C-alpha positions, 0 to 999 in steps of 0.5 A, spaced: 348 672 551 350 664 548 355 661 554 357 655 550 361 649 555 366 645 550 364 639 554 356 639 551 360 640 543 360 634 539 366 632 537 368 631 530 373 627 527 378 628 523 383 624 519 390 622 522 385 621 528 384 629 530 378 632 534 375 638 532 370 642 536 365 648 533 364 653 538 362 659 535 358 657 529 355 651 525 351 650 518 346 655 517 352 661 516 348 664 522 354 666 525 359 672 521 365 667 524 366 662 525 370 659 531 374 651 533 377 647 538 383 644 535 386 637 540 392 634 534 395 627 537 402 625 537 405 626 530 397 628 526 400 633 521 395 636 516 394 636 510 397 641 506 391 646 505 387 654 505 382 657 506 378 664 502 379 668 509 384 670 514 384 664 519 387 665 525 389 660 530 392 660 537 396 655 540 393 653 546 397 646 549 402 642 546 408 643 542 407 643 534 411 646 527 406 650 522 409 651 515 406 657 509 406 658 501 411 664 500 416 664 507 421 660 509 422 654 514 417 653 520 415 656 525 415 653 533 407 652 535 408 652 542 403 656 547 402 664 546 403 663 538 397 665 535 398 665 526 394 669 523 395 666 515 391 670 509 385 668 504 388 663 500 395 661 503 397 654 503 399 651 511 400 646 515 402 644 521 405 638 525 405 636 532 412 635 533 410 633 542 409 626 546 401 631 547 396 632 543 397 640 540 391 643 542 389 649 538 384 654 538 381 657 531 377 663 527 375 663 520 373 669 518 367 666 515 360 664 517 362 656 514 369 652 514 372 652 507 378 646 507 381 647 501 387 641 501 392 642 496 392 638 490 385 637 491 
């Protein structure tokens, strides 16, 4: 059994001020999936993007709203909400509250691959 202490994992900084800690997975792709915790500050918004695999996002703290290609409107993000995004579906989210939005992401891939729309 391997134990991961979140505080011991180095943070990766994203443009816009969000941070990401990879809990399961590495650059060598030695695990069949990749998981991590993202903390996004108030006002943060992701670029519209997709992944070539299923992504599952669970809200742990904070509030926001998400949108996805082919879906009407937005979905409120709050603790207790999980999104399941199919491969290739463009999506994004923004933080709407006054506190950071903390999410647990599961990528059904050994590597985290992000395809930014328009790039």
